[in-house]
C-alpha positions in Angstrom: -120.5 124.6 -66.7 -121.9 123.2 -70.0 -118.6 123.7 -71.7 -116.9 121.5 -69.1 -119.4 118.8 -69.6 -118.9 119.0 -73.4 -115.1 118.7 -73.1 -115.5 115.8 -70.7 -117.8 114.1 -73.2 -115.4 114.6 -76.0 -112.5 113.4 -73.9 -114.5 110.3 -72.9 -115.4 109.6 -76.5 -111.7 109.8 -77.5 -110.7 107.4 -74.8 -113.5 105.0 -75.8 -112.4 105.3 -79.5 -108.7 104.7 -78.6 -109.5 101.7 -76.4 -111.9 100.3 -79.0 -109.4 100.5 -81.8 -106.6 99.0 -79.6 -108.8 96.1 -78.7 -109.9 95.6 -82.3 -106.2 95.6 -83.5 -105.3 93.2 -80.8 -108.1 90.8 -81.8 -107.1 91.1 -85.5 -103.4 90.4 -84.9 -104.2 87.4 -82.6 -106.2 85.9 -85.4 -103.4 86.5 -88.0 -100.2 84.5 -87.8 -98.4 87.2 -85.9 -94.9 86.3 -84.5 -95.4 84.6 -81.2 -91.9 83.6 -79.8 -91.1 81.4 -76.8 -89.9 83.2 -73.8 -86.4 82.7 -72.4 -86.0 80.9 -69.1 -84.6 82.8 -66.2 -80.9 82.0 -65.5 -79.3 83.0 -62.2 -76.7 80.3 -61.9 -73.3 80.6 -63.5 -73.4 76.8 -64.1 -76.5 77.2 -66.4 -76.9 78.9 -69.8 -79.6 81.0 -71.4 -82.2 79.0 -73.3 -85.9 79.0 -74.0 -88.8 77.3 -72.1 -88.8 73.6 -73.0 -91.4 71.9 -75.2 -93.1 75.0 -76.4 -94.5 76.0 -79.9 -93.7 79.3 -81.5 -94.9 81.1 -84.7 -92.6 83.4 -86.7 -93.6 85.6 -89.6 -91.6 87.8 -91.8 -92.6 91.1 -93.2 -95.6 93.4 -92.6 -97.5 91.3 -95.1 -96.7 87.9 -93.5 -94.9 86.7 -96.7 -93.3 83.8 -94.8 -94.6 82.0 -91.7 -93.0 79.1 -89.9 -93.9 77.1 -86.8 -91.1 76.0 -84.6 -90.9 74.0 -81.4 -88.4 73.9 -78.6 -87.2 70.5 -77.2 -86.6 69.2 -73.7 -83.4 71.3 -73.4 -85.0 74.6 -74.4 -83.6 74.9 -77.9 -85.4 74.9 -81.3 -85.2 71.3 -82.5 -87.3 68.5 -83.8 -85.8 66.0 -81.3 -84.8 65.9 -77.7 -81.2 66.1 -76.3 -79.9 63.4 -74.0 -77.3 64.3 -71.4 -73.9 62.7 -71.7 -74.9 61.0 -75.0 -71.7 62.3 -76.7 -73.4 63.7 -79.8 -71.2 63.7 -82.9 -71.5 67.5 -83.3 -72.7 70.4 -81.1 -73.5 73.6 -83.1 -73.3 76.9 -81.1 -74.4 80.3 -82.2 -76.8 83.2 -82.0 -79.9 83.9 -84.1 -78.2 82.4 -87.2 -78.3 79.0 -85.4 -81.6 79.7 -83.6 -82.9 80.3 -87.1 -86.5 81.4 -86.4 -87.0 82.3 -90.1 -87.0 78.7 -91.2 -88.3 75.3 -90.2 -86.3 73.3 -87.7 -85.8 70.6 -90.3 -84.1 73.1 -92.7 -81.4 74.3 -90.1 -77.7 73.4 -90.4 -77.8 70.5 -87.9 -80.9 68.9 -89.2 -79.8 69.1 -92.8 -76.6 67.3 -91.7 -78.7 64.6 -90.1 -80.9 64.2 -93.2 -78.2 64.2 -95.8 -75.3 62.5 -93.9 -77.3 60.0 -91.8 -76.0 61.4 -88.5 -78.6 61.1 -85.8 -76.7 63.0 -83.1 -76.1 66.6 -84.2 -77.3 69.0 -81.5 -77.8 72.8 -81.9 -77.8 75.5 -79.2 -78.8 78.9 -80.7 -80.1 82.0 -78.9 -80.5 85.3 -80.6 -78.3 88.3 -79.7 -75.6 86.4 -77.9 -71.9 87.0 -78.8 -68.5 85.3 -78.6 -68.2 85.8 -74.9 -71.4 83.6 -74.4 -70.3 81.0 -76.9 -67.4 80.2 -74.6 -69.8 79.4 -71.8 -72.1 77.5 -74.1 -69.2 75.4 -75.2 -68.3 74.8 -71.6 -71.9 73.8 -70.8 -72.0 71.4 -73.8 -68.7 69.9 -72.7 -69.9 69.3 -69.2 -73.4 68.1 -70.1 -73.3 66.5 -73.5 -69.6 65.7 -74.2 -69.8 66.1 -78.0 -67.1 64.8 -80.3 -66.9 68.0 -82.1 -68.0 71.7 -81.6 -69.1 74.0 -84.4 -69.2 77.7 -83.5 -70.9 80.0 -86.0 -69.5 83.6 -85.9 -71.3 86.6 -87.5 -70.7 90.3 -87.8 -72.1 91.5 -84.4 -70.4 88.9 -82.3 -67.3 90.9 -81.5 -68.2 94.3 -80.0 -71.4 92.9 -78.4 -69.1 90.7 -76.2 -68.0 93.9 -74.4 -70.0 94.7 -71.3 -69.5 98.4 -71.8 -71.0 98.1 -75.3 -74.0 95.9 -74.7 -75.3 93.7 -71.9 -77.8 90.9 -72.7 -79.1 89.6 -69.4 -78.5 85.9 -68.8 -75.2 85.9 -70.6 -71.5 86.5 -70.0 -69.5 89.5 -71.3 -66.0 90.9 -71.1 -65.5 93.7 -68.6 -63.0 96.6 -68.8 -60.2 94.2 -67.9 -61.4 91.6 -70.5 -62.5 89.2 -67.8 -65.7 87.2 -68.2 -68.6 88.3 -65.9 -72.1 86.9 -65.6 -75.3 89.0 -65.9 -78.3 87.1 -64.3 -81.7 87.1 -66.0 -84.7 86.8 -63.7 -87.3 86.9 -66.4 -89.1 89.7 -68.4 -90.3 92.6 -66.3 -91.8 96.0 -66.8 -93.0 97.3 -70.2 -91.2 94.6 -72.1 -93.1 91.9 -70.3 -96.5 93.4 -71.2 -95.4 94.3 -74.8 -94.5 90.6 -75.4 -98.0 89.7 -74.4 -99.6 91.9 -77.1 -100.0 90.6 -80.6 -100.2 94.0 -82.1 -97.0 95.1 -80.3 -95.2 92.0 -81.5 -96.4 92.7 -85.1 -95.1 96.3 -84.9 -91.7 95.5 -83.4 -91.0 92.0 -84.7 -92.5 92.2 -88.2 -93.3 95.7 -89.4 -89.7 96.9 -88.9 -90.0 99.3 -86.0 -86.9 99.0 -83.8 -87.7 98.2 -80.2 -84.5 99.6 -78.9 -84.9 102.9 -81.0 -88.5 103.2 -79.7 -87.4 102.7 -76.1 -84.5 105.1 -76.4 -86.8 107.8 -77.7 -89.0 107.3 -74.7 -85.9 107.4 -72.6 -86.8 104.1 -71.1 -84.5 101.2 -70.3 -86.5 98.0 -69.5 -84.6 95.0 -68.2 -82.5 93.4 -70.9 -82.6 96.4 -73.2 -79.6 98.3 -71.9 -77.8 98.4 -75.3 -77.2 101.7 -77.0 -79.8 101.9 -79.8 -77.2 103.1 -82.3 -75.7 99.5 -82.3 -78.8 97.5 -82.5 -79.4 95.1 -85.4 -76.9 94.5 -88.1 -73.3 95.5 -87.4 -72.2 98.9 -88.6 -69.7 98.9 -91.4 -67.5 101.5 -89.7 -66.7 101.4 -86.0 -64.8 103.8 -83.8 -61.1 102.9 -83.5 -61.5 102.2 -79.8 -64.2 99.6 -80.5 -62.1 98.2 -83.3 -59.1 97.7 -81.0 -61.1 96.2 -78.2 -62.8 93.8 -80.6 -59.4 92.5 -81.5 -58.8 91.7 -77.9 -62.2 90.0 -77.6 -61.0 87.6 -80.4 -57.8 87.0 -78.5 -59.7 86.2 -75.3 -62.2 84.0 -77.1 -59.4 81.7 -78.4 -57.6 81.8 -75.0 -60.8 80.7 -73.2 -61.4 77.9 -75.7 -57.8 76.7 -75.1 -58.6 76.7 -71.3 -61.4 74.3 -72.0 -59.0 72.0 -73.9 -61.3 71.6 -76.9 -59.4 73.5 -79.6 -58.7 70.3 -81.4 -62.5 69.6 -81.6 -63.6 73.1 -82.7 -64.6 74.3 -86.2 -65.4 77.9 -86.7 -68.0 78.8 -89.4 -67.4 82.5 -90.4 -70.1 84.4 -92.1 -69.3 86.7 -95.1 -70.1 90.2 -96.1 -72.9 89.0 -98.5 -73.5 92.4 -100.0 -69.9 92.3 -101.2 -70.6 88.9 -102.8 -73.7 90.2 -104.6 -71.7 93.3 -105.8 -68.6 91.2 -106.7 -66.5 93.5 -104.5 -64.4 93.5 -101.4 -65.0 96.6 -99.3 -63.2 97.8 -96.2 -65.3 97.4 -93.1 -65.3 96.6 -89.4 -66.5 93.1 -90.1 -63.9 92.5 -92.8 -61.2 93.4 -90.3 -62.7 91.1 -87.7 -62.9 88.3 -90.3 -59.3 88.6 -91.3 -58.1 88.6 -87.7 -60.4 85.7 -86.7 -58.9 83.6 -89.6 -55.4 84.4 -88.5 -56.1 83.5 -84.8 -57.9 80.3 -85.8 -54.9 79.2 -87.8 -52.5 80.1 -85.0 -54.6 78.1 -82.4 -55.0 75.1 -84.6 -58.7 75.4 -85.2 -60.4 74.4 -88.4 -62.2 77.3 -90.0 -64.9 77.3 -92.7 -64.9 80.7 -94.4 -68.3 81.1 -96.0 -67.2 83.8 -98.4 -65.8 81.6 -101.2 -68.6 79.1 -100.7 -71.3 81.7 -100.9 -69.5 83.5 -103.8 -69.2 80.4 -105.9 -72.9 79.5 -105.3 -74.1 83.0 -106.1 -72.0 83.2 -109.2 -73.7 80.1 -110.6 -77.2 80.5 -109.3 -77.7 84.2 -108.5 -79.8 83.3 -105.5 -79.3 85.3 -102.3 -78.7 83.8 -98.9 -81.1 85.9 -96.8 -84.7 87.1 -96.9 -86.0 90.3 -98.4 -86.8 91.9 -95.0 -84.4 89.9 -92.8 -80.7 89.5 -93.0 -80.5 86.0 -91.4 -79.5 83.0 -93.5 -82.3 81.4 -95.5 -82.7 77.7 -96.2 -80.1 77.8 -99.1 -77.4 79.3 -96.8 -78.1 76.7 -94.1 -77.8 73.9 -96.6 -74.5 75.3 -97.9 -73.1 75.5 -94.3 -74.3 72.0 -93.6 -72.5 70.7 -96.7 -69.3 72.4 -95.7 -69.5 70.7 -92.3 -70.3 67.2 -93.5 -66.7 66.2 -93.6 -66.2 66.6 -89.9 -65.0 63.3 -88.3 
């Protein structure tokens, strides 16, 4: 039986080695400025919206080498901001969007709304941004803002993945609204993080691997054939929008845009809304205009905004003029979100809102 004892010893040693290395890595990445985001609040009421836990601090780092690190804080309303929001205060502007408004890559003070406050002496610009939410959720955020804050003006930031991700069949983010097969809005409750995702978020090493080193969480979970809560999306559509989409997705995305403007009209706020439309920034850098899914969505959004009487700020000519003069890009080396320069340009474009 000596060989059994020997195998057992080897196996025990391997287990000890693996556990020791895992613990050592966990300690190391807890000491380093590893990304430590704030968790989302559960949302089970259709009258509420998805946001973060209030008055919390978060650390966000870019790249495997931590080349940029920022510390951000959520306010009393559960959004990243340096100041609290007061109900029914009637802020001058409410800015709504996904991760481009959430802006975890830059300091709160460098985001669109706070640049407007600093440069235009407006003390009441609010921002509601949560990553991975699409057009269908923007409608409900605008409704929530209308009911709770009564802003004078709404700014809705639209980017490349906002269209198809509004379709329930394509991707469901728990805690948000999406369009079903009949293009009706339905609510998907979020009761909090559970299962493997809950434990992975508690590990500094796991956060480093998935949030900084570039390993796709959805791709990883798909390969393991696991679908933890809130990760039901097909991994092929994670991250940046694909340049070419299937014709069926393309056609349904056009309907999403139609429904988006119809819902805004129901809220009776179209005369108060400004759309900020992102550009294909690679086209700008290459001085080209290529055919793509996003380009088609951009063109149709511009048409529908005009038809519905909404003001629209197209960032393509603004970015193009600035890049032509300064040759400075509008995102980070390892992250496609807007950098400080882009936020400042968007803020300047919005300063004329009355």
